[in-house]
N, C-alpha and C positions, 0 to 999 in steps of 0.2 A: 504494500500500500504506500501511496505517496505520503510524505510527512509535510504537514503544513507548518509554516513558521510565521511569527508575527501574530497580529490580531485575527482571530477566527470567531465569527458569530456563532450562535447556537444553530449550526447547520446540520442537516441530515443528509448531506451529499456524501457519496462514497466514491472511491476510485481504486482501480486494480490495474497492475502493470504485469504483463506476461514476462516471466523470467527467461523465456526462450527468445521471443521475437520483439520484445519491448512494446508491443501493442498496448495501448491503455484504453480503459473504459471509465468514464466519469459520468455520474448522474445522481439524481436525487433518489434516495432509498433503493439503489440498485443492489442486486446480489450477484454472486458468481454465476448463477444460472442465467440471469438476465444478460450477462456479458459473454455467455458461452465459454466460461473459464472454470477451472477447477483448482483445488489446492491439495497437495499431498500431505501425508501424515507428518512430514518434516517442515511444512510451511511454504514450499515452493508453489508459486501461482503460475498457471500456464493456460493458454487457449486450449479448448477441448481437442482441436485438431492435432495437437502435439502429443496427445496420450499415446503411449507405446503399447502395442498389442491390443487385444480384444478385451475391453473392460468387462464385458459380459462373462468372461471366464473367471471372475473373482471367486475366491474360495470362501467357505464359511468362516474360517479363521480370519481372513482378511476383512470380511464384513464385520466381524466382531471387533477387530482392531479399529476399523473406521468408526464404529459406534463408541468405543472406549475413548478414541481420540477426541470426540465431541463431549462425551459424558464420562470423564475419567473417574468421577466419584462412584460410578456404578460398575467398575471393573469386576469385582468379585461376583456381583449378582449376574452379570452377563456371562462370565466364564462358567458359572455353575448352572445356568439356565438350559433346559432341554433344547436341542436344536430346533425342533418344530415350533416351540414357543418363540424362540429368537427369530426364526424366519417370518413369523407373523408380524413382529415388530418391524422387521426389515421391509416387508411389503408396504407398510405405511410410511416409513421415514427413510427408506433406503436411498432414494435419489438425492435427497438433501445430505444425508450422512456421507454418501460416497463422494459427492461433489466437494465436500469439505474435509475429506479424509481419504484421498486416493492412495492406495497401497504403493509403496516405493517401486515395485517392479513395473508399474505403469507410468511412473514419473520420469520425464526426460532429463531432469536435473539429477535425480537420485541415481539414474543409470549413466550419468556423465555423457549423455548425448549432447548436452548443453550445460553450461556452468552459469549460475546466477551471479550477478555482480556482487552480491553480499558474500556468497561463498568464495568467490575469487579474492575479494579483499581480505576475508578472514584467513584464507590460505597464505596469501602473500605476506600479511603482517606476521603470521606465525613463522613463516619461512625466514624472514629477516629479523625475527625475534624483537618485534616492536609492538607497541600499542598505538592507537590512533594519535594520541598526543605526541608521542615520540616521533612518529612519522611526520606529523605537521611541522615539528621543530626541524627535522631533517630537510624538508622541502624549503622552509624559510632560510635555513643556513645555506643550502645549495643554490637557490634561485633568487632569494630576496624579494622578488615581486611575482605576482600571479602572471603578469604579462610574459616574463622570461620563462616561467614554467610552461605556459601555453605554447610558446614558440618551440620549446624542447619536445613536447609530446606530439606536435603536429607531424 
Protein backbone atom coordinates (compact mmCIF):
# COMPACT_ATOMS: atom_id res chain seq x y z
CA UNK A 1 0.00 0.00 0.00
CA UNK A 2 1.13 3.54 -0.63
CA UNK A 3 2.05 5.52 2.43
CA UNK A 4 0.64 8.98 2.77
CA UNK A 5 2.73 11.72 4.32
CA UNK A 6 1.65 15.11 5.56
CA UNK A 7 -1.93 16.01 6.34
CA UNK A 8 -4.52 13.37 5.52
CA UNK A 9 -8.21 14.00 6.06
CA UNK A 10 -10.49 11.32 7.41
CA UNK A 11 -10.54 9.58 4.06
CA UNK A 12 -11.76 6.14 3.15
CA UNK A 13 -9.73 5.85 -0.02
CA UNK A 14 -7.45 2.88 -0.54
CA UNK A 15 -4.60 2.11 -2.86
CA UNK A 16 -2.80 -1.03 -3.88
CA UNK A 17 0.43 -1.40 -5.87
CA UNK A 18 1.37 -4.62 -7.64
CA UNK A 19 4.76 -5.88 -6.43
CA UNK A 20 5.35 -7.42 -9.88
CA UNK A 21 4.38 -4.82 -12.50
CA UNK A 22 3.85 -1.72 -10.27
CA UNK A 23 0.30 -1.20 -11.56
CA UNK A 24 -1.62 0.78 -9.00
CA UNK A 25 -5.27 0.97 -8.13
CA UNK A 26 -6.70 3.83 -6.12
CA UNK A 27 -10.27 4.41 -5.13
CA UNK A 28 -12.79 5.05 -2.45
CA UNK A 29 -13.55 1.95 -0.37
CA UNK A 30 -11.93 -0.39 -2.89
CA UNK A 31 -10.79 -3.88 -2.05
CA UNK A 32 -8.27 -6.23 -3.61
CA UNK A 33 -11.06 -7.96 -5.52
CA UNK A 34 -12.23 -4.62 -6.95
CA UNK A 35 -8.69 -4.15 -8.30
CA UNK A 36 -8.35 -7.77 -9.48
CA UNK A 37 -5.37 -8.11 -7.13
CA UNK A 38 -4.47 -10.57 -4.40
CA UNK A 39 -2.14 -10.71 -1.41
CA UNK A 40 -0.09 -13.73 -0.39
CA UNK A 41 0.32 -15.02 3.15
CA UNK A 42 3.60 -13.07 3.37
CA UNK A 43 2.06 -9.75 2.31
CA UNK A 44 3.08 -9.47 -1.36
CA UNK A 45 0.38 -7.78 -3.45
CA UNK A 46 0.02 -8.66 -7.12
CA UNK A 47 -2.40 -8.51 -10.03
CA UNK A 48 -4.41 -11.72 -10.37
CA UNK A 49 -2.85 -12.28 -13.80
CA UNK A 50 0.51 -12.87 -12.09
CA UNK A 51 -0.69 -15.81 -9.98
CA UNK A 52 1.50 -18.84 -10.67
CA UNK A 53 -0.30 -22.07 -11.49
CA UNK A 54 -3.91 -23.02 -11.06
CA UNK A 55 -5.28 -21.47 -7.87
CA UNK A 56 -8.15 -23.96 -8.05
CA UNK A 57 -5.63 -26.67 -7.08
CA UNK A 58 -5.35 -25.21 -3.56
CA UNK A 59 -5.14 -27.92 -0.92
CA UNK A 60 -7.19 -28.17 2.26
CA UNK A 61 -4.13 -27.32 4.37
CA UNK A 62 -3.49 -24.22 2.21
CA UNK A 63 -7.13 -23.17 2.64
CA UNK A 64 -6.75 -23.53 6.39
CA UNK A 65 -3.54 -21.46 6.32
CA UNK A 66 -5.33 -18.72 4.34
CA UNK A 67 -8.08 -18.71 6.97
CA UNK A 68 -5.59 -18.63 9.83
CA UNK A 69 -3.70 -15.83 8.06
CA UNK A 70 -6.82 -13.68 8.37
CA UNK A 71 -8.10 -15.01 11.71
CA UNK A 72 -4.91 -16.01 13.56
CA UNK A 73 -6.68 -16.16 16.91
CA UNK A 74 -8.68 -19.16 15.67
CA UNK A 75 -5.70 -21.32 14.63
CA UNK A 76 -6.30 -24.12 17.16
CA UNK A 77 -10.02 -24.20 16.43
CA UNK A 78 -9.45 -24.44 12.66
CA UNK A 79 -6.75 -27.09 12.91
CA UNK A 80 -9.00 -29.32 15.08
CA UNK A 81 -12.15 -28.72 13.03
CA UNK A 82 -13.42 -31.66 10.94
CA UNK A 83 -12.61 -31.17 7.24
CA UNK A 84 -16.25 -31.19 6.15
CA UNK A 85 -17.12 -28.46 8.66
CA UNK A 86 -14.18 -26.34 7.51
CA UNK A 87 -15.17 -26.79 3.84
CA UNK A 88 -18.60 -25.31 4.70
CA UNK A 89 -16.91 -22.22 6.13
CA UNK A 90 -14.67 -22.06 3.07
CA UNK A 91 -17.70 -22.13 0.74
CA UNK A 92 -18.97 -18.95 2.39
CA UNK A 93 -15.75 -16.99 2.89
CA UNK A 94 -13.20 -18.73 0.67
CA UNK A 95 -12.99 -16.16 -2.10
CA UNK A 96 -12.26 -13.33 0.34
CA UNK A 97 -9.90 -15.44 2.44
CA UNK A 98 -7.96 -16.68 -0.56
CA UNK A 99 -7.63 -13.22 -2.11
CA UNK A 100 -6.11 -12.02 1.18
CA UNK A 101 -4.04 -15.12 1.89
CA UNK A 102 -2.75 -16.68 -1.34
CA UNK A 103 -0.42 -19.61 -0.53
CA UNK A 104 3.23 -18.92 -1.31
CA UNK A 105 3.42 -21.51 -4.11
CA UNK A 106 1.07 -19.30 -6.16
CA UNK A 107 2.85 -16.01 -5.36
CA UNK A 108 5.29 -14.70 -7.99
CA UNK A 109 7.37 -12.92 -5.33
CA UNK A 110 7.58 -15.90 -2.95
CA UNK A 111 8.65 -18.03 -5.93
CA UNK A 112 11.24 -15.37 -6.92
CA UNK A 113 9.74 -14.92 -10.39
CA UNK A 114 9.73 -11.26 -9.37
CA UNK A 115 11.20 -9.41 -6.39
CA UNK A 116 9.26 -6.71 -4.59
CA UNK A 117 11.02 -3.41 -3.94
CA UNK A 118 10.71 -3.89 -0.18
CA UNK A 119 12.27 -7.38 -0.36
CA UNK A 120 15.06 -6.06 -2.57
CA UNK A 121 15.82 -3.22 -0.14
CA UNK A 122 15.72 -5.55 2.88
CA UNK A 123 18.12 -7.96 1.17
CA UNK A 124 20.56 -5.26 0.07
CA UNK A 125 20.60 -3.58 3.49
CA UNK A 126 21.28 -6.94 5.14
CA UNK A 127 23.98 -7.74 2.57
CA UNK A 128 25.83 -4.46 3.23
CA UNK A 129 25.17 -4.82 6.98
CA UNK A 130 23.39 -1.47 7.37
CA UNK A 131 20.06 -0.16 8.50
CA UNK A 132 18.14 2.55 6.63
CA UNK A 133 19.62 5.33 8.79
CA UNK A 134 23.17 4.15 8.16
CA UNK A 135 22.48 3.84 4.47
CA UNK A 136 21.11 7.40 4.32
CA UNK A 137 24.29 8.64 6.01
CA UNK A 138 26.40 6.74 3.47
CA UNK A 139 24.51 8.39 0.58
CA UNK A 140 24.90 11.83 2.17
CA UNK A 141 28.63 11.27 2.69
CA UNK A 142 29.15 9.90 -0.82
CA UNK A 143 26.98 12.28 -2.87
CA UNK A 144 26.19 15.29 -0.71
CA UNK A 145 23.12 16.23 -2.72
CA UNK A 146 20.17 14.37 -4.16
CA UNK A 147 20.96 15.84 -7.58
CA UNK A 148 24.41 14.16 -7.61
CA UNK A 149 22.86 10.89 -6.44
CA UNK A 150 20.24 11.09 -9.24
CA UNK A 151 22.96 11.62 -11.83
CA UNK A 152 24.82 8.58 -10.51
CA UNK A 153 21.84 6.19 -10.65
CA UNK A 154 20.73 7.25 -14.17
